[in-house]
gemmi code that builds the backbone of each chain (N, CA, C; Angstrom):
import gemmi

chains = {
    "A": [
        ("GLU", (-33.135, -135.841, 14.439), (-34.623, -136.244, 13.601), (-34.016, -136.800, 12.227)),
        ("ALA", (-35.401, -137.553, 12.348), (-34.817, -138.127, 10.487), (-36.014, -137.377, 9.953)),
        ("GLY", (-35.021, -138.095, 8.545), (-35.980, -136.373, 7.713), (-36.762, -137.580, 6.656)),
        ("VAL", (-37.763, -137.401, 5.684), (-38.298, -137.590, 4.982), (-37.833, -139.209, 4.228)),
        ("THR", (-37.872, -139.706, 4.073), (-37.122, -141.174, 3.535), (-38.817, -141.781, 2.651)),
        ("GLN", (-37.550, -142.166, 1.602), (-38.496, -142.806, 0.185), (-37.776, -144.149, -0.066)),
        ("SER", (-38.881, -145.004, -0.960), (-37.837, -146.254, -1.211), (-39.000, -146.836, -2.528)),
        ("PRO", (-38.014, -147.648, -3.588), (-36.873, -147.550, -3.395), (-36.127, -146.154, -3.881)),
        ("THR", (-34.953, -146.357, -4.195), (-33.822, -145.153, -4.885), (-34.275, -145.223, -5.989)),
        ("HIS", (-34.209, -146.083, -6.891), (-34.610, -146.259, -8.129), (-35.135, -147.686, -8.564)),
        ("LEU", (-35.667, -147.224, -9.631), (-36.687, -148.225, -9.847), (-36.653, -148.371, -11.512)),
        ("ILE", (-36.403, -149.308, -12.018), (-36.502, -149.731, -13.970), (-37.905, -150.799, -14.274)),
        ("LYS", (-38.715, -150.308, -15.079), (-39.900, -150.835, -15.442), (-40.049, -150.966, -17.013)),
        ("THR", (-41.027, -151.763, -17.331), (-41.087, -151.928, -18.531), (-42.498, -151.336, -18.992)),
        ("ARG", (-43.026, -150.720, -19.938), (-44.111, -149.933, -20.377), (-45.455, -151.215, -19.708)),
        ("GLY", (-46.648, -150.535, -19.235), (-47.794, -151.275, -19.061), (-47.158, -151.958, -17.780)),
        ("GLN", (-46.599, -152.024, -16.929), (-46.160, -152.179, -15.723), (-46.943, -151.394, -14.603)),
        ("GLN", (-46.429, -151.861, -13.908), (-47.294, -151.012, -12.428), (-46.334, -151.328, -11.466)),
        ("VAL", (-46.133, -149.982, -10.611), (-44.959, -149.338, -9.721), (-45.789, -148.903, -8.367)),
        ("THR", (-44.997, -149.559, -7.161), (-45.171, -148.718, -5.765), (-44.501, -148.204, -5.333)),
        ("LEU", (-44.226, -146.877, -4.899), (-43.604, -146.295, -4.446), (-44.213, -146.089, -2.917)),
        ("ARG", (-42.856, -145.942, -1.981), (-43.380, -145.693, -0.959), (-42.537, -144.682, 0.087)),
        ("CYS", (-43.290, -143.636, 1.188), (-42.803, -142.606, 1.541), (-42.629, -142.677, 2.830)),
        ("SER", (-42.213, -142.513, 4.191), (-42.515, -142.243, 5.524), (-42.000, -140.503, 5.883)),
        ("PRO", (-43.072, -139.897, 6.308), (-42.759, -138.379, 6.425), (-41.909, -138.222, 7.745)),
        ("ILE", (-41.739, -137.285, 7.958), (-40.892, -136.684, 9.210), (-42.299, -137.254, 10.667)),
        ("SER", (-41.562, -137.506, 11.700), (-42.067, -137.808, 12.603), (-43.117, -136.671, 13.459)),
        ("GLY", (-44.416, -137.157, 13.587), (-45.512, -136.019, 13.574), (-45.929, -135.267, 12.417)),
        ("HIS", (-45.586, -134.966, 11.629), (-45.542, -134.643, 10.341), (-47.309, -135.538, 9.751)),
        ("THR", (-48.282, -134.807, 9.707), (-49.554, -135.982, 9.090), (-50.046, -135.907, 7.655)),
        ("SER", (-49.344, -134.491, 6.478), (-49.301, -134.075, 5.278), (-48.642, -134.948, 4.541)),
        ("VAL", (-48.837, -136.053, 3.403), (-47.884, -136.253, 2.650), (-48.227, -135.645, 1.041)),
        ("TYR", (-47.126, -135.354, 0.756), (-47.401, -134.833, -0.912), (-46.626, -135.690, -1.704)),
        ("TRP", (-47.155, -135.555, -3.078), (-46.194, -136.406, -3.965), (-46.313, -135.875, -5.151)),
        ("TYR", (-44.900, -135.592, -5.650), (-44.687, -134.513, -6.507), (-43.590, -135.199, -7.725)),
        ("GLN", (-43.997, -135.042, -9.255), (-43.055, -135.666, -10.110), (-42.689, -134.334, -11.022)),
        ("GLN", (-41.155, -134.857, -10.666), (-40.282, -134.211, -11.541), (-39.328, -134.606, -12.829)),
        ("ALA", (-40.087, -135.023, -13.756), (-39.240, -135.321, -15.148), (-37.914, -134.280, -15.652)),
        ("LEU", (-37.138, -135.006, -16.130), (-35.649, -134.595, -16.398), (-35.988, -133.199, -17.270)),
        ("GLY", (-35.372, -132.094, -16.542), (-35.296, -130.587, -17.115), (-36.385, -129.949, -16.659)),
        ("LEU", (-37.474, -130.636, -16.087), (-38.804, -129.503, -15.461), (-38.466, -129.452, -14.518)),
        ("GLY", (-39.722, -128.812, -13.984), (-39.681, -128.170, -12.549), (-40.905, -129.393, -12.126)),
        ("LEU", (-41.368, -129.295, -10.302), (-42.050, -130.075, -9.935), (-43.360, -129.602, -10.433)),
        ("GLN", (-43.910, -130.947, -10.580), (-45.556, -131.334, -10.384), (-46.425, -132.017, -9.537)),
        ("PHE", (-47.057, -131.212, -8.841), (-47.779, -131.575, -7.908), (-49.025, -132.872, -8.294)),
        ("LEU", (-48.285, -134.026, -7.990), (-49.289, -135.281, -8.146), (-50.568, -135.142, -7.163)),
        ("LEU", (-50.438, -135.533, -5.824), (-51.270, -136.057, -4.762), (-51.218, -135.271, -3.661)),
        ("TRP", (-52.006, -134.972, -2.372), (-52.093, -134.909, -1.189), (-52.959, -135.610, -0.113)),
        ("TYR", (-52.223, -136.194, 0.757), (-52.815, -136.418, 1.956), (-52.515, -136.176, 2.923)),
        ("ASP", (-53.592, -136.008, 4.113), (-53.747, -135.667, 5.104), (-54.936, -136.761, 6.084)),
        ("GLU", (-54.112, -136.931, 6.842), (-54.851, -137.656, 8.234), (-55.608, -139.079, 7.639)),
        ("GLY", (-55.085, -139.689, 6.295), (-55.837, -140.781, 5.380), (-56.550, -140.659, 4.598)),
        ("GLU", (-56.646, -139.214, 4.039), (-57.836, -138.953, 3.497), (-56.795, -138.338, 1.964)),
        ("GLU", (-57.201, -138.248, 0.686), (-56.616, -137.558, -0.331), (-57.365, -136.573, -0.104)),
        ("ARG", (-57.012, -135.309, -0.372), (-57.265, -133.666, 0.149), (-57.303, -132.909, -1.589)),
        ("ASN", (-56.049, -133.412, -2.341), (-56.142, -132.680, -3.296), (-55.723, -133.472, -4.527)),
        ("ARG", (-55.674, -133.422, -5.512), (-55.272, -134.186, -6.821), (-54.699, -133.271, -8.064)),
        ("GLY", (-53.762, -133.213, -8.157), (-52.892, -132.348, -9.559), (-53.757, -133.173, -10.503)),
        ("ASN", (-53.431, -132.219, -11.726), (-53.873, -132.771, -13.342), (-53.174, -133.946, -13.718)),
        ("PHE", (-53.170, -135.461, -13.324), (-53.282, -136.532, -14.073), (-53.954, -137.801, -13.550)),
        ("PRO", (-53.860, -138.644, -14.763), (-54.658, -139.226, -15.177), (-54.752, -140.161, -14.234)),
        ("PRO", (-56.337, -141.098, -13.894), (-56.443, -141.950, -12.593), (-55.462, -143.050, -12.579)),
        ("ARG", (-54.595, -143.455, -13.608), (-53.550, -144.205, -13.266), (-53.067, -144.149, -12.073)),
        ("PHE", (-52.798, -142.487, -11.636), (-51.751, -142.801, -10.351), (-52.640, -142.410, -9.410)),
        ("SER", (-52.216, -143.224, -8.375), (-53.238, -143.202, -7.153), (-52.229, -143.323, -5.812)),
        ("GLY", (-52.845, -143.278, -5.116), (-52.336, -143.899, -3.729), (-53.048, -143.742, -2.338)),
        ("ARG", (-52.236, -143.786, -1.022), (-52.800, -144.039, -0.298), (-52.069, -143.853, 1.141)),
        ("GLN", (-52.548, -143.137, 2.273), (-51.742, -142.898, 3.554), (-52.444, -143.775, 4.641)),
        ("PHE", (-51.544, -144.314, 5.098), (-51.660, -145.330, 6.328), (-51.797, -144.594, 7.595)),
        ("PRO", (-52.183, -145.512, 8.352), (-52.860, -144.745, 9.946), (-51.394, -144.081, 10.358)),
        ("ASN", (-49.936, -144.631, 10.301), (-48.669, -144.030, 10.573), (-48.516, -142.923, 9.829)),
        ("TYR", (-49.305, -142.485, 8.796), (-49.000, -141.856, 7.994), (-48.141, -141.416, 6.570)),
        ("SER", (-47.449, -142.928, 6.723), (-46.666, -143.154, 5.834), (-47.606, -143.420, 4.434)),
        ("SER", (-46.987, -142.984, 3.245), (-47.740, -143.078, 2.006), (-47.116, -143.971, 1.198)),
        ("GLU", (-48.125, -144.378, 0.289), (-47.179, -145.326, -1.032), (-48.576, -144.110, -2.424)),
        ("LEU", (-47.398, -144.611, -3.439), (-47.715, -143.990, -4.905), (-47.870, -144.783, -5.846)),
        ("ASN", (-49.040, -145.433, -6.464), (-49.218, -146.619, -7.301), (-49.293, -145.586, -8.625)),
        ("VAL", (-48.798, -146.446, -9.275), (-48.752, -145.978, -10.850), (-49.208, -147.242, -11.749)),
        ("ASN", (-50.473, -147.111, -12.315), (-50.719, -148.350, -13.202), (-50.652, -147.979, -14.996)),
        ("ALA", (-50.286, -149.464, -15.512), (-49.995, -149.137, -16.937), (-49.326, -147.966, -17.425)),
        ("LEU", (-47.683, -148.170, -16.899), (-46.160, -147.354, -17.263), (-46.521, -146.873, -18.308)),
        ("GLU", (-46.292, -145.651, -18.415), (-45.518, -145.313, -19.934), (-44.531, -144.450, -19.695)),
        ("LEU", (-43.898, -144.072, -21.105), (-42.512, -143.645, -21.400), (-42.638, -142.524, -20.386)),
        ("GLU", (-43.117, -141.796, -20.436), (-43.443, -140.155, -19.910), (-43.736, -140.233, -18.493)),
        ("ASP", (-43.859, -141.830, -17.888), (-43.783, -141.377, -16.583), (-42.378, -141.350, -16.002)),
        ("SER", (-41.027, -141.815, -16.822), (-39.381, -141.665, -16.407), (-39.599, -140.690, -15.924)),
        ("ALA", (-39.355, -140.166, -15.043), (-39.292, -139.104, -13.364), (-38.412, -138.708, -12.129)),
        ("LEU", (-38.316, -138.306, -11.461), (-37.892, -138.657, -10.336), (-39.212, -138.041, -9.591)),
        ("TYR", (-39.561, -138.799, -8.243), (-40.721, -138.734, -7.911), (-40.410, -138.502, -6.245)),
        ("LEU", (-40.959, -137.256, -5.750), (-40.420, -137.212, -4.687), (-41.823, -136.524, -3.996)),
        ("CYS", (-41.405, -137.220, -2.559), (-42.494, -137.143, -1.448), (-41.895, -135.940, -0.547)),
        ("ALA", (-42.576, -135.528, 0.063), (-42.731, -134.065, 1.131), (-43.671, -133.977, 1.927)),
        ("SER", (-43.307, -134.207, 3.071), (-43.789, -134.284, 4.768), (-44.261, -132.989, 4.719)),
        ("SER", (-45.093, -132.249, 5.765), (-45.601, -131.168, 6.799), (-46.418, -131.426, 7.722)),
        ("TYR", (-46.441, -130.561, 8.609), (-47.408, -130.068, 9.518), (-47.862, -128.679, 9.855)),
        ("LEU", (-48.936, -128.805, 9.482), (-49.297, -127.047, 9.146), (-50.611, -126.824, 10.884)),
        ("ALA", (-49.958, -126.166, 11.479), (-50.992, -125.962, 12.800), (-51.450, -124.938, 13.071)),
        ("GLY", (-52.868, -124.655, 12.452), (-53.662, -123.650, 12.890), (-53.697, -122.849, 11.586)),
        ("GLY", (-53.590, -123.356, 10.472), (-53.754, -122.251, 9.745), (-52.223, -122.321, 9.144)),
        ("GLY", (-51.968, -121.220, 7.945), (-50.912, -120.700, 7.643), (-50.044, -120.970, 6.726)),
        ("ALA", (-48.424, -121.060, 6.629), (-48.070, -121.532, 5.478), (-47.201, -122.848, 5.966)),
        ("ASP", (-47.568, -123.794, 4.802), (-47.064, -125.158, 4.422), (-45.375, -125.110, 4.534)),
        ("THR", (-44.585, -125.199, 5.255), (-43.545, -125.654, 4.743), (-43.273, -126.645, 4.453)),
        ("GLN", (-42.479, -127.395, 3.541), (-42.737, -128.630, 3.037), (-41.471, -129.120, 2.775)),
        ("TYR", (-41.125, -130.223, 3.532), (-39.817, -131.619, 3.645), (-39.608, -132.216, 2.947)),
        ("PHE", (-38.884, -132.505, 1.957), (-38.936, -133.114, 0.471), (-38.016, -134.588, 1.132)),
        ("GLY", (-38.500, -136.132, 0.644), (-37.039, -136.880, 0.895), (-36.189, -136.563, -0.289)),
        ("PRO", (-35.553, -137.933, -0.276), (-34.709, -137.901, -1.761), (-34.987, -138.121, -3.129)),
        ("GLY", (-36.406, -139.068, -3.253), (-37.085, -138.885, -4.559), (-36.975, -140.256, -4.710)),
        ("THR", (-37.569, -140.701, -5.636), (-37.282, -142.383, -6.329), (-37.474, -142.150, -7.823)),
        ("ARG", (-36.490, -142.693, -8.521), (-36.069, -142.565, -9.239), (-36.648, -143.348, -10.855)),
        ("LEU", (-37.672, -143.404, -11.095), (-38.195, -144.169, -12.021), (-37.778, -144.075, -13.419)),
        ("THR", (-37.593, -145.045, -14.187), (-36.744, -145.591, -15.439), (-38.458, -146.189, -16.320)),
        ("VAL", (-38.770, -145.814, -17.355), (-39.611, -146.733, -17.967), (-38.871, -147.132, -19.712)),
        ("LEU", (-38.825, -148.625, -19.433), (-38.151, -148.706, -21.165), (-39.441, -149.267, -21.819)),
    ],
    "B": [
        ("SER", (-53.766, -119.500, -17.522), (-54.030, -120.326, -16.343), (-52.491, -119.461, -15.598)),
        ("GLN", (-52.450, -120.140, -14.628), (-51.343, -119.697, -13.684), (-50.001, -120.016, -14.031)),
        ("LYS", (-49.096, -118.943, -14.054), (-47.479, -119.461, -14.621), (-46.677, -118.309, -13.629)),
        ("ILE", (-45.691, -119.620, -13.538), (-44.248, -119.168, -12.743), (-43.371, -119.153, -13.576)),
        ("GLU", (-42.614, -117.981, -13.825), (-41.141, -118.190, -14.042), (-40.014, -118.098, -13.817)),
        ("GLN", (-39.353, -118.863, -13.823), (-37.564, -118.146, -13.443), (-36.742, -118.468, -14.610)),
        ("ASN", (-35.652, -117.509, -14.468), (-34.726, -117.692, -15.374), (-33.755, -118.990, -15.381)),
        ("SER", (-34.658, -119.791, -17.188), (-34.212, -120.914, -17.500), (-32.793, -121.174, -17.602)),
        ("GLU", (-31.898, -119.756, -18.166), (-30.205, -119.840, -18.518), (-29.763, -119.954, -16.860)),
        ("ALA", (-28.726, -120.589, -16.802), (-27.931, -120.368, -15.576), (-27.643, -119.043, -15.240)),
        ("LEU", (-27.225, -119.301, -14.586), (-26.660, -117.741, -13.430), (-24.957, -118.033, -13.189)),
        ("ASN", (-23.863, -117.367, -14.045), (-22.173, -117.822, -13.475), (-22.418, -116.750, -12.882)),
        ("ILE", (-21.549, -116.747, -11.614), (-21.196, -115.596, -10.787), (-19.719, -116.169, -10.418)),
        ("GLN", (-18.826, -114.799, -10.025), (-17.873, -115.221, -8.776), (-18.069, -115.156, -7.624)),
        ("GLU", (-17.475, -115.966, -7.057), (-17.323, -116.249, -5.811), (-16.857, -114.705, -5.068)),
        ("GLY", (-18.372, -114.753, -4.065), (-18.034, -113.393, -3.326), (-18.848, -112.673, -3.432)),
        ("LYS", (-19.359, -112.216, -5.076), (-20.459, -111.862, -5.345), (-22.075, -111.980, -4.659)),
        ("THR", (-23.087, -111.178, -5.500), (-23.824, -111.535, -4.743), (-24.650, -111.966, -5.820)),
        ("ALA", (-25.615, -112.639, -5.743), (-26.383, -113.815, -6.355), (-27.992, -113.383, -6.754)),
        ("THR", (-28.046, -113.346, -7.815), (-29.775, -112.119, -7.486), (-30.602, -113.401, -8.470)),
        ("LEU", (-32.032, -114.040, -7.755), (-32.515, -114.913, -9.285), (-34.299, -114.058, -8.695)),
        ("THR", (-34.481, -114.320, -9.936), (-35.839, -113.706, -10.224), (-37.255, -114.706, -10.285)),
        ("CYS", (-38.308, -114.794, -9.637), (-39.310, -115.333, -10.073), (-40.477, -114.366, -9.844)),
        ("ASN", (-41.087, -114.879, -11.598), (-42.383, -113.743, -11.819), (-43.098, -114.467, -11.936)),
        ("TYR", (-44.661, -114.286, -11.940), (-45.696, -115.251, -11.903), (-47.061, -114.416, -12.606)),
        ("THR", (-47.817, -115.006, -13.061), (-48.965, -114.286, -13.702), (-50.346, -115.046, -13.204)),
        ("ASN", (-51.600, -114.547, -13.253), (-52.844, -115.023, -13.145), (-52.799, -116.167, -11.442)),
        ("TYR", (-52.102, -115.250, -11.043), (-52.105, -116.001, -9.677), (-51.946, -114.899, -8.678)),
        ("SER", (-52.490, -115.296, -7.151), (-52.571, -114.625, -5.945), (-52.296, -114.880, -4.636)),
        ("PRO", (-50.539, -115.258, -4.819), (-50.343, -116.168, -3.711), (-50.596, -115.539, -2.066)),
        ("ALA", (-50.645, -116.371, -1.280), (-50.252, -115.990, -0.123), (-49.109, -115.869, 0.454)),
        ("TYR", (-48.024, -117.360, -0.041), (-47.140, -117.257, 0.485), (-45.949, -117.803, -0.362)),
        ("LEU", (-44.988, -117.495, -0.239), (-43.927, -117.759, -1.947), (-42.602, -118.222, -0.288)),
        ("GLN", (-42.330, -119.270, -1.545), (-41.188, -120.063, -0.190), (-40.009, -120.060, -2.004)),
        ("TRP", (-38.774, -120.612, -1.106), (-37.500, -120.739, -2.244), (-36.986, -122.180, -1.648)),
        ("TYR", (-36.647, -122.945, -2.733), (-35.715, -123.917, -2.125), (-35.199, -124.140, -3.066)),
        ("ARG", (-33.949, -124.932, -2.517), (-32.543, -125.231, -3.671), (-32.428, -126.773, -3.681)),
        ("GLN", (-32.460, -126.919, -4.334), (-32.025, -128.319, -4.910), (-30.750, -128.692, -5.545)),
        ("ASP", (-30.347, -129.957, -5.157), (-29.132, -130.220, -5.573), (-29.442, -131.455, -6.914)),
        ("PRO", (-28.350, -131.894, -7.509), (-28.615, -133.141, -8.882), (-29.416, -134.348, -8.699)),
        ("GLY", (-30.360, -134.930, -8.395), (-30.842, -136.018, -8.177), (-31.132, -135.921, -7.053)),
        ("ARG", (-31.452, -135.131, -6.275), (-31.617, -134.737, -4.720), (-33.080, -133.967, -4.610)),
        ("GLY", (-33.577, -133.953, -3.793), (-35.046, -133.403, -2.986), (-34.710, -132.002, -2.918)),
        ("PRO", (-35.378, -131.147, -2.848), (-35.686, -129.682, -2.623), (-35.187, -129.896, -1.344)),
        ("VAL", (-34.508, -128.426, -0.786), (-34.116, -128.354, 0.312), (-34.746, -127.402, 0.763)),
        ("PHE", (-35.963, -126.835, 1.895), (-36.482, -125.425, 2.048), (-35.718, -124.271, 2.445)),
        ("LEU", (-35.410, -123.408, 1.952), (-34.569, -122.059, 2.623), (-35.152, -120.763, 3.084)),
        ("LEU", (-36.541, -120.323, 2.700), (-37.318, -119.077, 2.994), (-38.795, -119.155, 2.684)),
        ("LEU", (-39.402, -118.607, 3.635), (-40.903, -118.162, 3.443), (-41.089, -116.956, 3.518)),
        ("ILE", (-41.702, -116.109, 2.472), (-42.090, -115.046, 2.625), (-43.526, -114.849, 2.881)),
        ("ARG", (-44.126, -113.966, 3.268), (-46.002, -113.942, 3.208), (-46.400, -112.578, 2.495)),
        ("GLU", (-47.257, -112.758, 2.008), (-47.778, -111.801, 0.596), (-48.041, -110.276, 1.308)),
        ("ASN", (-47.749, -110.090, 2.910), (-47.852, -108.978, 3.467), (-46.689, -108.465, 3.954)),
        ("GLU", (-45.349, -108.865, 3.771), (-44.102, -109.133, 3.756), (-43.102, -109.009, 2.843)),
        ("LYS", (-42.593, -107.663, 2.898), (-41.612, -106.878, 1.840), (-40.599, -107.617, 1.620)),
        ("GLU", (-39.937, -108.201, 2.748), (-38.624, -108.759, 2.649), (-38.116, -109.254, 3.716)),
        ("LYS", (-37.193, -110.387, 3.848), (-37.038, -111.694, 4.842), (-35.660, -112.054, 4.614)),
        ("ARG", (-35.183, -112.176, 5.944), (-33.617, -112.449, 5.462), (-33.372, -113.298, 6.602)),
        ("LYS", (-32.110, -114.532, 5.846), (-31.576, -115.414, 6.529), (-30.330, -115.463, 6.533)),
        ("GLU", (-29.270, -115.434, 7.409), (-28.127, -115.270, 7.451), (-27.809, -114.377, 5.796)),
        ("ARG", (-27.212, -115.608, 4.923), (-26.698, -114.616, 3.504), (-27.874, -114.596, 2.494)),
        ("LEU", (-28.952, -114.870, 2.931), (-30.211, -115.084, 2.138), (-31.002, -113.930, 2.204)),
        ("LYS", (-31.221, -113.433, 1.246), (-32.889, -112.586, 1.432), (-33.936, -112.660, 0.352)),
        ("VAL", (-34.645, -112.180, 0.462), (-36.031, -112.727, -0.399), (-36.987, -111.512, -0.040)),
        ("THR", (-37.212, -110.776, -1.541), (-38.221, -109.986, -1.366), (-39.627, -110.201, -2.091)),
        ("PHE", (-40.439, -109.853, -1.593), (-41.664, -110.178, -2.321), (-42.764, -108.700, -2.809)),
        ("ASP", (-42.548, -108.539, -3.917), (-43.708, -107.173, -4.896), (-44.840, -108.133, -5.567)),
        ("THR", (-45.745, -107.958, -4.744), (-47.046, -108.319, -5.120), (-47.753, -107.583, -6.383)),
        ("THR", (-47.062, -106.319, -6.432), (-47.621, -105.182, -7.397), (-47.176, -106.046, -8.483)),
        ("LEU", (-45.708, -106.020, -8.676), (-45.411, -106.419, -9.520), (-44.840, -107.886, -9.734)),
        ("LYS", (-45.878, -108.394, -9.101), (-46.076, -110.178, -9.004), (-44.699, -111.297, -9.420)),
        ("GLN", (-43.560, -110.592, -8.458), (-42.448, -110.874, -8.384), (-41.542, -110.830, -7.206)),
        ("SER", (-40.730, -112.197, -7.056), (-39.803, -112.377, -5.834), (-38.450, -112.286, -6.271)),
        ("LEU", (-37.544, -111.679, -5.744), (-36.318, -111.862, -5.894), (-35.701, -112.316, -4.698)),
        ("PHE", (-34.351, -113.404, -5.086), (-33.862, -113.991, -4.328), (-32.045, -113.875, -4.233)),
        ("HIS", (-31.736, -113.339, -3.098), (-30.288, -112.519, -3.295), (-29.324, -113.387, -2.285)),
        ("ILE", (-28.453, -114.067, -2.487), (-27.450, -114.616, -1.756), (-26.445, -114.296, -1.521)),
        ("THR", (-25.749, -113.363, -0.485), (-24.587, -112.350, -0.600), (-23.047, -112.985, -0.506)),
        ("ALA", (-22.023, -112.449, -0.522), (-21.041, -113.243, -0.408), (-20.987, -114.436, -1.019)),
        ("SER", (-21.602, -114.736, -2.267), (-21.548, -116.306, -2.501), (-20.172, -116.991, -2.486)),
        ("GLN", (-20.187, -118.423, -2.442), (-19.637, -119.666, -2.250), (-19.795, -120.290, -3.382)),
        ("PRO", (-18.810, -120.975, -3.870), (-19.118, -122.406, -4.957), (-19.656, -123.253, -4.357)),
        ("ALA", (-20.161, -123.426, -3.101), (-20.971, -124.772, -2.124), (-22.212, -124.077, -2.534)),
        ("ASP", (-22.363, -122.626, -3.055), (-23.710, -122.269, -2.899), (-24.605, -122.602, -4.865)),
        ("SER", (-23.668, -123.446, -5.419), (-24.185, -123.809, -6.649), (-24.867, -124.889, -6.865)),
        ("ALA", (-26.334, -124.565, -7.548), (-27.188, -125.687, -6.815), (-28.493, -124.845, -7.851)),
        ("THR", (-29.520, -125.596, -7.944), (-30.473, -125.303, -8.502), (-31.970, -125.004, -7.963)),
        ("TYR", (-31.914, -123.600, -7.904), (-33.100, -122.773, -6.653), (-34.323, -122.804, -7.497)),
        ("LEU", (-35.230, -122.812, -6.750), (-36.799, -123.133, -7.031), (-37.737, -122.002, -6.041)),
        ("CYS", (-38.262, -121.632, -6.693), (-39.622, -120.938, -6.020), (-40.607, -121.342, -5.991)),
        ("ALA", (-41.235, -121.380, -5.003), (-42.839, -122.016, -5.351), (-44.218, -121.446, -4.571)),
        ("LEU", (-45.171, -120.985, -4.653), (-45.886, -120.475, -4.729), (-47.468, -121.119, -3.886)),
        ("SER", (-47.843, -120.714, -2.936), (-49.356, -121.291, -2.659), (-50.131, -120.488, -1.924)),
        ("LYS", (-50.957, -121.095, -1.801), (-52.725, -119.879, -1.414), (-52.895, -120.815, -0.230)),
        ("THR", (-53.349, -119.424, 1.001), (-54.073, -120.407, 2.200), (-55.005, -121.420, 2.094)),
        ("GLY", (-54.947, -122.479, 2.589), (-56.076, -123.699, 2.614), (-55.741, -124.413, 1.184)),
        ("ARG", (-54.611, -123.517, 0.389), (-54.418, -124.947, -0.824), (-53.159, -125.030, -0.954)),
        ("ARG", (-53.066, -125.953, -0.088), (-51.335, -126.601, 0.214), (-50.443, -126.884, -0.326)),
        ("ALA", (-51.124, -127.774, -1.695), (-50.151, -127.408, -3.029), (-49.093, -126.636, -3.315)),
        ("LEU", (-48.195, -127.189, -3.669), (-47.064, -125.916, -4.033), (-47.210, -126.094, -5.537)),
        ("THR", (-46.790, -124.635, -5.722), (-46.527, -124.787, -7.272), (-45.390, -124.007, -7.345)),
        ("PHE", (-44.796, -125.081, -8.254), (-43.240, -124.573, -8.371), (-42.790, -123.957, -9.763)),
        ("GLY", (-41.907, -123.428, -9.558), (-41.530, -122.570, -11.190), (-40.600, -123.682, -11.720)),
        ("SER", (-39.615, -123.702, -12.681), (-38.667, -124.979, -13.244), (-37.088, -124.652, -13.074)),
        ("GLY", (-37.145, -123.329, -12.055), (-36.022, -123.382, -11.303), (-34.567, -122.374, -12.047)),
        ("THR", (-34.002, -122.236, -11.343), (-32.665, -121.189, -11.759), (-31.249, -122.056, -11.975)),
        ("ARG", (-30.544, -122.026, -12.312), (-29.465, -122.741, -11.756), (-28.179, -122.115, -11.536)),
        ("LEU", (-27.770, -122.012, -10.359), (-26.411, -121.145, -9.983), (-25.138, -121.985, -10.180)),
        ("GLN", (-24.141, -121.275, -10.843), (-23.032, -122.022, -10.930), (-21.901, -120.665, -9.961)),
        ("VAL", (-21.551, -120.519, -9.050), (-20.167, -119.842, -8.230), (-18.719, -120.603, -8.694)),
        ("GLN", (-18.094, -120.127, -9.519), (-16.799, -119.880, -10.025), (-15.924, -119.732, -8.458)),
        ("PRO", (-14.885, -120.440, -8.577), (-14.038, -120.256, -7.249), (-13.281, -118.604, -7.542)),
    ],
}
model = gemmi.Model(1)
for chain_id, residues in chains.items():
    chain = gemmi.Chain(chain_id)
    for i, (resn, *xyz) in enumerate(residues, 1):
        res = gemmi.Residue()
        res.name, res.seqid = resn, gemmi.SeqId(i, " ")
        for name, pos in zip(("N", "CA", "C"), xyz):
            atom = gemmi.Atom()
            atom.name, atom.element = name, gemmi.Element(name[0])
            atom.pos, atom.b_iso = gemmi.Position(*pos), 0.0
            res.add_atom(atom)
        chain.add_residue(res)
    model.add_chain(chain)
structure = gemmi.Structure()
structure.add_model(model)
structure.setup_entities()
């Protein structure tokens, strides 16, 4: 079974630019989560999509946005990049049947560097 | 505000010993607590999940305890191996709120 995939692996941008990161969940998983992990810090929750809808959002400015497609893949868009946006962006997917705990399976991440 | 604390200092132990990592939390009443392993530059890998009404969970060489009174979870790796060297993250979540809140992780180094 293929795991969560993310593209690109690495990205270098300059301040003020815009970036789009992509994620394909595990087959059968309907939820996609995005997390930001700045160097030396823990994972910070960004966005959660389920069945094509944004379900929850973390404490990030509106220039962080995304969407989920009918095939459950997802994009994360970051506008007006700032230096502090440099981080590893992780995508995770899950399938929660009838409530209960939600184990999330992570992709390898996209390393974004903003110069 | 809710806070999850993991020992930020690296834990260095000898091969064959038991590693014990701690996760403490405040201002939070999680329904579930999960442990993940993360290698440098990689995404976290799920290890174990324990529910609030469970005291202990085991999987092979791994054991997790969950004390909701102390607001603490302990994560044990018995017979540790150099391949166990990684950063271990604890993550909490509530029922119906599916985003995970992660601690900053503890780096484990197992010396051969």
